[in-house]
Structures are given as structure tokens and as C-alpha cells.
N, C-alpha and C positions, 0 to 999 in steps of 0.2 A: 783696379783698386777695390778694396773691400766695400761691400754695401754698408749702409749706415743706419743704426737704430738711434733715433732721437727720442729721448725720454723726457717727458714733462711732468714735474711733480709740484707739490705745494699743498697747503692746508685746504680743508674742505671749504666749499663755497667761494673760493677765490677766483674762479673763472677758468679752470683747466679745460672743461669740456668745450667751451666756446673757442678758446684759443687753439686747442688741439685740432679742431675742425678747420680753422683758418690755416694752420700749418699743413694739414693733410691736403687741402685744396691747393696751397701754394706749391707743394711738391708733387701734386697729382698722385697721391698715395692713400694708404689705408691706416686704420688705427687699431692698436691692441689696447684694450681696456685693462688697467691694472688696479681696479677698484673691486676688492673682494666681495663687497656687499652687493654690487651690481651683477654678480654672477647669477643670482637667484631669480627665477621667473616670478615667484610670488611676491617679491619685495620690489616695489617700483617707486611709490611716492616718497617713502622714507629714505630711499637710497639716492634720490635725485638723479635717477637714470637719465641718459639723453632722451629727449623727446622724439617723437616720430619724425618731425622735420629735421632734427639734428642727426638722427640715424640715417635719414635719406641724403643728407648733405655730404656725408663721408661714410665709407664702409667701415663698420665697427666689428671687432671680433672679441669674444669672451664677455658678451653682455647677454643676459637672459638664456643661458645655456645649461643651467643646473636647476634642480629642485632643492628646496630647503631641506629635504631629507637626505640629500647627497653629501658625501664627505669629499672635500677637495682641498688638499693641503698646498702650501707654498711649493713643496717639491713637485706635486702634481702639476701645478701651474708652470713651473720652470720647464718640465718635460714637454707639456702641451704647446707652450709658446715657442720653444725652439723648433719643434716640428712645423708649426705654422709659419715661423719666420723663414725657414728653408723654402717653404712653398711660395711665400710672398716675394722673397728676394729674387726669384726667378724672373719676375716681371717688374720689379720696383728696385731702384737704387737706394731709396730711403723708405723707412717705415717709422711711424710715430707710435710710441707707447705712452699712455697718459693715465695717471691715477695717483691716489693718495695712500695706498696700502703699501707701506715701506717694506715690509717683509717680502711681499710678492714681487715688488720692483727689484729688490736686491737679489732675489732668487734668480731672476732672468739675467741681470747684469753680472753677478758675481758667482752664482751657483749656490745650491742648497745641499747641505750635507745629508746623505742618506742616513736616517735615524730609525731605530727600532720602533715598532708599532704594535699595540695590542688593543683590539676592539673591545675585549672583555674589560680590561683595566680602564679604558676610556669611558665605557658605559658606567662602571662603578664610580668613577670620579664625577661624572655628570650627575649621577643620582645623588651623590653626597652634596654637591653644590645645590641641587634642588631642595634637599632636606635641611642643610645646615648653613648654606651660604658659602661664599668664597673664602672667608677668613681661615677656617681650619686647613684648607688646601695651601694657602699662602704660608701658614706656619709650618706645614709639612715640607714645603719646598725650601723654606729657609733652613730647615734642618738638613735636608738631603743635598741641597746645592745653594749655599749661601752666596756664592759669587753671582750666579744668575738672578737669584732672588733680589739682590741689591739693585739690579738694573732694570728688571722687568716692570712694566706697568701693572701694578697689582689689581687694578680694576678690569684688566683685560682677561676675562675668564678663559677664553680659548687658549691664550698663550700660557697661562698658569697651568691649565690642565695638560696641555701638550708637553711642557717641560717636566711636569711631575710624572706623566706617563712614561717618558723616556727614562727618567731616573729609576722608576720602579721596574721597568723591563730590563734595562741594561745593567742595573745595580751599580751604576756609576753616575756622577753628576752630569747633568745635561750640558753644562758649560764645557766640560772636559772633552766632549765628543764633537764639538763644533770646530771645524777647520778654520784656520786664519788665512788660508791660501785661496785666492780667487781662481776660478776656472777660466781657462782660455776660451774665447769665443771666435767664431769664424767671421765676425762682422765688427766694424768699428762702432764706437758708442760715444755719444755726447749727451750730457744731462743738463737740462734747463729747469729752473724753478720759478714759480710766480710768488712774489712776496709783496707786502704792503704794510703800512702802519697798522698796528693792532686794532685801534678803534674802527678803522675802515673795514677790516676783516670781520670784526665782531658785529658791526651794523649789518653787513651782508648776511651773516649767520642768522641773526635775529629775524631779518626780513624773510629769509628762506624758510625758517621754521613756521612763521605765520602763514606763508604761502602754502606750505605742505598741509597745514591744518585746514585751510580753505579748500584745498584740492581733494580732501577726503582721507587724510592720513589715519584719523581715528577709525574710520570705516575699514581701511585696509588692515589695521592692527586687529580690529574685532574679528575679521575673517580668518585671522591666523591664531586667535587666542588659544584654541585647543592644542596648538603645537608649540606653545611658548617655552617649553622646556628644551627645545632644540638649540644647539650651539649657534646655528645660523641666525637665530632670532635674538640672540643676546647682543643687541646692537643699540646704539644711541637712537632714540626716536621710537623704538619698539618697547624696550624694557620699561621706560617711564610710563608709556600708555598702558602697558600691561598692569603696572601698579595702580593706575586709575581704574581700570576695569576690575581689578581685584579689591577695589575700595580702600586702597592704602593712602590715597590722596585725592584732591579735587582735580578737575581737568585743568584749571588754571595753574595749579601747582605743578602738574605733570608737564605742561607746555614750558613753563619757566625752567624746569629742571632739564628739559631737552636742550634749551638754549644754553644753559650753564654747562652741561656736559659736552655739548658740541664745541663751545668755546675752549674748554679745557683740552678737548681732543685736538683741535686745530693747533694749539700751542705745542702739544706733544709731537704732532706731525712735523712742525717746523724744526723743532729741536732734533728730532731723529734724522731728518734729511740733511741738516747742517753738519751733524756729527758723523754720519755713516757714508754719505756719498759726496763725490766731487761734483758740485753743481754750479752752473753759471746762472746767477739770479737776475730776473727781469722784473720790472716795475709793473705790477698788475693794474694799477690805476691808469697808467699811461696806455697800456695795451687795451684796456676796456674802451678807452676813448678812440684809439687808433691802432688796431691790430697790425697794420702794415709796419709800424715801427718795431714791433716785436719780431715780425718775420724777417725784417732786414737785419736785426741783431743776430738772429739765429744763423742767417746766411753768412754774416761776417765771421762768426765763430767757426763755421764750417770751412770757410776760405782760409782763415788763419791756420786751422788745423791741417789743411791740405788733404782732406779725406776724399772729396769727390772731384772728379774731372769737371772743369768748367765748360 
């Protein structure tokens, strides 16, 4: 029978890291991280990376393997993960992939279309964002590709820049170049998601942000301030504190904005996963109290699907 990739998704701060470790231990296997912010070595506190004890509890891949100066697309991630899975499946029937970066998760599960790239144009677009903000680029994207512009998160600078870059290089709309056909994989796949009532998620987000500040997020951001123009640092938790360091707001205002933007981000994550992937949803509140219930649910789904030999 084919080996199995179990993917665990859900909004930020809902408990994916803890439960993915429980799953990895239950199946005696390893974890592929699909959180694009956790790729970068210099970003730790603000990305809620697994702690050293958590990393020791299960072997993680694709955490802390890039510099903020490195470019690593969803297509790069797809290719690298498929190579890693080929290696890991030689000694494991099951691998866990966990993360909240929908584009990267989907690249592994369904494939990512090879699209044109121009370093020169991307640098020009980045420079324009630095000088004029994202609005002029959004307007240009709406002109060149109104279909994609209508669906993209217009606050996601990287996605707007990438789509516009493709439009300018290919001289065609980005949306017209994206295939609707999923690529075939040599392994079976089951997707699970953690969900909970919104007030519970929001409370966890607020507490996490407070904890990040206590753990030294401001100091981490200060150490990266000279690089704040990099795409990798245009991320919730960093951009707001750069605004504080640039005297655009008070520290309290920056912290409250981080909480607000993270809550908005979590809502977009849930919407994306519900619309784009076939996911079996699990109760995060129940799993936090008793992870074994979640593990049994996952095993039941696997048994019903008839994927693995018993």
C-alpha cells in the first residue's frame, strides 16, 4: 500500500505544533513544517517556532534552514519536500506535515505551477512598495489581472508582488497561467484541521502575543530593523513593531495592532483551508485537554480510508 502523508492545518495559535508532535510520536515518525515564517533562522519569537524541547520531542524538517536574505517560493518548497518525503518514506509508513501556510501546504498536496520569474522586476516592485506602499501595486494588479486581484489578500505584500511579477514577465494574467489540474502523488494523503469557537482562538492569540513581548519580541525585531525592507520580514508581529521603532505609533498601539492583525490572519486561514482543501476537522479544545482523543480520530479516518495495513 502507498505510504501516507497526514497533513495538519488550522489557524495560528490553535495548537498545531503540540498536536503534530503527539501525532508524530503516536505513529513513530517525523514532521514536515509547512509554516513559511518558521523557515528563517533569524525569526524565532515572532514566528512561534517549536521550542527546543518540542524539537527534541519529534524530528522536524524545514525549520530554521534559511536566512531572511534567501528567496524560497512555494514551488521551491514543493520540490524540496517531495525529495525529503521520498527519503523519509523509505523508513516510515506515515509522515506528518503541519502548518498554517496554505499556499505551501497546497503546493505539496496538489502541485505548484511553474511560473516565470524575474529578479530584476521583483526588486523593482519591492522598491516601489518601500517608497509608495502596496496600494499602487494593487491597482496595477487590478488592471492586469482583475480575476486574481478580486480574490487575493491585498494586505499580503508577497502574493501581490509575485502575481504582478508574473503578469509583467509573461505579459498574461497570473490567473490564466495557473492550472486547475492537481498533480498525481506517489503517496496517499489525508488532511486534518484544528478548529474551535472564534472567541477561544482569539483569546489564545492575544495571550500568545503578550507572551512573545515578554519573551523579547521587541528586541528580536530591533536586531532585524536594518533589514526591514526584506519580503521575509513583511510579516505580522514584525511590521507593527517596525512602525513603533520608526516612531509611527506607541508600543502599546503596536502590540494591539499585532493582536488585531493576527486575529484577522487566523480568520483568513480558516476560510482558505475550508475553501481550498478537503479537511477532516477536529475540536482543538477537546484535543488540548486530551490529545489521545484526536489521535484516535485520526486513526479511525485512516482505517475507514483503508490506506494502511493494520
